[in-house]
N, C-alpha and C positions, 0 to 999 in steps of 0.2 A: 504494500500500500504506500501511497505517496505522503510524505511529510508535508505539513502545512502550518503556517504561522497564523494565529488569530490575534488581531489587534483590536482591543476595545478602546474606543475614544469616548470622550464626554460629548455633550450636546453641541459644542462648537468645533469638534474635530481634534481636540488635544488628546494624545495617547494617555490612557490611565492604566493599562494592563496589557501584557503580551504573553502568549504561551504557545506551546507546540501541540499539535495533534497529528492524527493520521487520517487521511481520507478513506472512508468506507464505501461511499457511493457518491455519484455526481450526476446531476441532471442539468438541463439548460438554464434553470433559474434557481438551483439549490445545490447545497453541498451537505452531506452527512459525514460527520467525522467522530472520532473517538479521542478523548483527551482525559487527563487525570488532574484532579484538583491539586495545585502545587503551592498552596499557601498553608500557614499554620491553621489548625482547627479553629472554626468560627461558630460559636453558639449564637444563633440569630433569634432565638425565642421560638419561632415557628419551625425551626429546623437547625440541625448541626451539620455543617460542612466539615468533612474530615480530610486531612492530607491523604492523598491517594485514592479518594473516591473516584470512580470511573464515570465519566460523562459521555453520553452519546448525544451529539449536538447537531441541530439542523439550522442552517443559515440560508436565507432567501434573498434574492435580488429584487423580488417583486412583492414582498410583504414587509410590514412594519413591525416585525418581531423575529426573535429566534427562540428555539426551544432546546432546553438541556434536560435530558432524561438522566437522573442521577442514581448511581448504584453504589452501595456501601463498599468501602475499602476492605473490610474484613471478609465478608461472605458474598458480596456482589448482589445482595437483595435490592429490589427496587425501593428507593427512598422517596421518590416523587419526581416532579418536574419543576424546573425553574424557567420562566419565560421572561425575557427582556424585551421591553418595547423599545424599538430602535428605528432609525431610518433604514430603508432597504440596504442590505449589505452589499459591499463591493467584493465580488468573488473573482479572485485571480487564481492562477494555476498553483502558486506557492503561498498565497496570502489571502486572508479574509479580513476585511475592515468593516466594523460596525460602529455607528455613532449612537451611543446609549442616550435615551431620553428620560432616565431615572425611574420611570414607572415599570413595575415588575409584578409578576404573579407567581405564587407558589401553589402548586397543585399536589396535595397529599395523595398517597397511593390509593386511598379510598375515594378520591374525587373532590374533596373539599377544596375550595379555592380561597386563597388569601391574596388580596390586592395590596401591594406594598408601595411605599414611598410616594403616596398621592400628594402629600404636602411639598415634597421636594420637586415633583413634576409641576405642581401649580406655581412654584416660585421661579421656574425657568423662563427666560425671556424668549418665548417661542411665538411664531405667527399662528394665526387661527387655523390655517390649513394644516399645519403640523400637529397642532393640538387635536384637531378633528381626526386626523389619520391615526394618531396614538389612541384615542378613545375607541375608534373603530377596531383597532387591533385587539384591544382588551375584549371587546364584544365578540370578535371572531374567535378568539381563544376560548372564551366561555362557551360558545356554541360548539366548538370542537370537543371540549370536555363533556358537555351535556350529551352530545351525539356519540361519544366514545370513538371519535375518528382518530386514526393514527396520528401521533404516537400514543394517544390516550386510550387506545383500545385495550390496554392492560388493566384499566380500572374495572373492578367487579360491577 
């Protein structure tokens, strides 16, 4: 599989995080990759991210979000999904770049949805078209979860 670098930018395009993954599949407007959480453990209240957790990640050049399916570092059980609301990703052969818009969703393995960072999103200096696209992304993700559409088809 092909190695790829993922670059997460803030809302104005400044790099905030970079990590390596490997491409699992690629389509005309999307890339599916595998990466491993490379930071110290983070207890976020709704979820604990552990160093070494395995993430299967989908990035899209025609959608305003990405999806990370998270698996435990110890036994690989499904821990849930983390969805970042972003501008459509720029998908290169060796690099993916996504501009994060602060708004996130955590979907528990049973399907419960937690919307995160709404205050941070509200405080960003974004134009109305960007705000509308971000809100529509949240509703699209909610619909995907409710309909158990991939990758949320593992929800009972």
